[in-house]
N, C-alpha and C positions, 0 to 999 in steps of 0.2 A: 744439119743432121739428116741423113738420108734414111727414111723409114725402111725397116726390114720387112720384105714381103716373103712369106713362107709358103712354099708350094709343096703339098704332099698329096700324091695321087691326083684326085680331081678337086682338091680343096685348096683355096687361096685365102690367106688371111694376113692381116697386118699384125706383126708381133709387137708386144709391149703396150697395147691399149689397156689401161688399168680398169679394173672392175670398180663399181661404185655402189654396191649394195650396202645396206645398213642405214639409209636415210639420214646420213650425217651432212649431206651437202644439198641444201634446198634453196630455191625451187629446183625441181629435177632438171630443168633446162640448163641451169648453171653447172651442176655436177656432170651432166652428160657432155656438155660443151668442153669443159676442162679436160675430160678424158679423151675426147676426140682430138683436141689441139695438142695434147701432150706428146704426140708422136710426130709433130711437125717441127719445122725450123723456128717457128714463132709460137711457142706455147704461152698460155695465159693462165695464171693461177685462179683458183676458185674465188678468192678474195677480190682479185682485180676484175673478174667477170661481173661480180655483184656490183662493184663500184663503177666500172666503166659502162655498164648497161643501165645504171640508175636504180637497179633492183634493191641495192643496199639501203636506199632512202625511202622506199615506197611502203605504203600500208593501204590495204583496201578491206572493206567489209560489205558483205551482201545483205541488202535490205529488200525483201520481196513482199509479196502479198500477205505473208504470215508474220511480217515484222523483221527485226534485225537478227535473223536466224544464223547468218553466216553461210558459207558454201565452200567446197573444196576448190572452186574456180577462182576464189579471191586472190590468192598469191601466185597464180599461173605466170610463168616466165615467157612462154612462147607467145609472142605478139609482134606484129609488124614494127611497132615503135621500138621494141627491144632489139630486133634484128637490125634495123637501120642504125640505131645508136651504136651497137657493137661494131658495125662496119666502119663508122667514123672514128671511134675511140681506140679500138684495138688494131685496126688495119685489116682485119679479116672480113672480106666481103662474103656474105651469106646469101645463098639463093634457095628460096623455099618453094615447095610445091604442096598444095593442100586441096583436097577434094573430099567428097562424101564417103569415099572408100577406095580400097586398092583395086576394085573391079572397074573403077572409072577409067576410061580410055587414056586420059591425061596422065594418070598415075602409072598405068601399065606401060606407057611410052617411056617413062624415065627409068624403068628397071635396068635396061642396058647401061644407062648412065651411072647407076649405082655400082655396077660391075667395073666400069672404067675408073670410077673414083677409087675403089679398093685397089685396083691395079696400080694406080698412081700414088698409093700410100696415104690416101685421105679418107678417113672414116666418114660415114654419113649419119646424121642424126635422124631419128624417127620417134614415134610414140608407140607405146604398147597398148594392150587392150584396155588398160585403166587410164589411158591418156597421160601417163607419165613418160618423160623423155627416155630414149634408149639410144644405143650406138650400134650401127651395123659396121662390123669390122672385117667381114670375110664372106665367102660364098662357096658353094659346092655346085658344080655343073651349071653355074650361072643361073640357077633357078632357086636354090635353097641358100638362105643367108644365115650367117653367124651373128648373133645379136647379144649384147649385154644390156641388162635393165636394172632398175632399182630393186626388183624382186629376185632376179636370177642372174648370176654372173655369166651364164652361158645358155643360150637358146639356139637351136638349129631348126629352122622352119622356113617355109615360103613367107614372103613379106605379108601376104594376105592372112597367114596363120597367126599374126599378132592381133588380129581382130580390131584393127584401128578404125574407128569411126568418130570423127573424120580421120582420114589418112594424112600423114604429114611426113615429108622428107626435106631435110635441110642440108644443102651441099656446102662444103668449104671451097670457095672459089679462090680468086687471086688474093694475095696479100699486098697491101700498099702501106707505105709509111704513114702512120696516123699523125694528125695535127693535135698532139696531146693537150697543149695548153688551151687551145680553143675548145676542144672537146670537154676538157675538165670543167671549164667555166659553164659551158652549156648544160652539162649534167647537173651541176649544182643549181643553176637557174630553174631547170625543170623540176628539181626536187622541191624548191621553194614554191613553185607554181602548183605542183601536185598537192602540197600540204594545204594550201588555201582553197584549192578547187574542190567543190563538194562532190562532184561525180568523176569517176575514173574515165579515161579516154580509151577504153577498150570494151569490146562486147563482153557481157551485156551491160553497157554503161548506165542504162536506166535503173539498174539494180545495185551497182557497185558504188559504194561511197569511197571517197578518197581522202587521204591525209587526216586532218583534224576531225572531219566529219565521220571518217571511218572509225577512228578510235572512240569517238563519242557513241557511235552506234554499237561498238563492241562492248563498251561499258554498260549500255542499255540492255544488251543481250544478257549480261551477267546479273543485272538488277532484276530483269523480268523473265528469268529462265522458267519459273513455274508456269507462267502464263503461256510462254512460247512452247513449252513441252506438251501442252494440250493440243497443239496444232501440228507438231512434228514429233517423230519418235525421239525420246530423250537421249538415248545412246548415240543416235546420229548427230544430235546437236552438240553433245559433248565432244564427239569426234571432230566436228567442224572447228571447235575451239582449239583442241590439241593440235590439229593440222596447221591452222593459221598461226598459233602461238609459236610453234617451232620455227616456222618461216620468219616471223618477226624477230625472234631471238637470233637466228643465224644472220639475218640482214643487218641488225644493229651492231653485232660484233664486227661484221665486215665494214660497216660505215665508219666505225671508230678507227679501225686499222687503216682504212683507205685514206681518210683525212689526215691521220697522223703521219703517214708516209708522204703524202703529196701536198701538204699545207703550203709549202714554199713555192708551189707553182704560181700562186697569186701572192707575190711578196708583200704587197700592201695589205693583204687580208690574212696573212699568215697567222697572226695571233688569234684572230677571230676563228679561223678554221681549226687551230689547235684546241681552242676552248670548246668548239663544237664537237671535236673528237672526244674530249673529256665527257661532255654531256651524253654522247651516244654510248660511250663505254659504261657510264653509270647506269644508263638504261639497260644495256645488255646484261650487266651484273645483276640488276634488279630482276629482269625477266628470268635470268638463269638461276636465281635463288630458289625457284620452285623445284629445280632438279637436284637439290641437295638432299641426300637420303636421311633426313631427320624424321622424327616421328610424325610430325604434322603432315608431311608431304608423301609419306609412304604410299598412300592410296593413289595419289595423283601420279606418282612414278609408275605404279602398276598399270594404271589406265593408259599412260603414254606408251609403255612397252607393249601393251596389248594392241593398241591401235597401229603402231608401226610394224609389229610382227604379224599383223592381220589375224591374230588369235582373239578377235574382238567379240565373237558370238557369245561365249560363256562367261565373259568377265562381269563381275558384279559392279554396279555403279554407286554403291553405298558411299564411296569416298567423295562423291560429288555432293557434299552436304551444303547446307546454307552457310555454315562458317567458312568452308573452303571457298565458296563462291564470293563471299564477302571479302576474304583476304585477296582473292584474285582481282576483284574489282578495285581494291585499294592499290594493288600493284599497277593495274592499267591506268588508274588516275594519276599515279606518280609518273608513269611512263609518258602520259600525255603532257605533263608539266616539263619533263626533260626534253621531249620532242619540241615543244614550243621554244625552249631556250636554244636548242641546237639549230632550229630553222632560223630563228632571229639572228643568230651569229653568222650563219651561212649567208643569209640575205645581205647582211652588212658587208661580208667579205666580197661577194660577187658584184656589189655595187661600186666597188673601188677599182681604180685603174690597175692594169698589170704592172 
């Protein structure tokens, strides 16, 4: 498929790059990458990006000086480990540039390369002022870029106008045939390791719990919310929960589907992986139960909508009652048990020969 380059007056853009507003594909890196790859000869679905990057199997929770408060950084998808894994498992080699801002000489130097990439029909990933991923898909006068973000389907500005600190640009380089079987096993081994490893292998690793330790810290957050809210603004803490919860829900849906589709890649472990898929699906269904519009969760749905629509300022937090937190804690405790089962089955599968 040859991407269609549209040239109108002094504007050049890649036609067909989908928008991804609405916060339905998280982490933002996964949704933006799917959009960028969709106009190439080798697109990768959102579900497969989560699976092939390992993001589908990951969970992290921030524990800082004030305790297990959570943080928006916990589910971030942009990291060297993810970029490297994507290159091995999807075939797409990614080249990233990151500095303290777009006024940095190194970042200024790559602006002509962004123009060349657009001319070649390959969008460039970036991050917006809120550090959510975005896609640059066009330019005007080789100075002003056309950008799609999770907030706005269309922004026209200089790259520096996005206010990115740090600044990030990720280029789609060459595509090579991936060694899927080898990569699939590696991803699952890393998922098992991450579950048992207490700290995440990404900055700020000294504060990010991983896997089982992360879910336990999250449960502690729900148990000790009253105490934590004396140290940090309550609405901010609630937002951290909602943000991370949505990511976990999306990830486990993808994990279930990814294993269901690819369990046969390890023939001797096929049954184990199918059973792990069932466990992840049960977890996703459990997590998704809070989004059902019944009476008990109406308040939580309102909070979720307010957070993702950024109409957060005037939203009452009465719905975040002790009973709601207690029920959420029970859900997370059940999720922990299902994760234990899924990881155990996965570990058994990858320990077997192909």
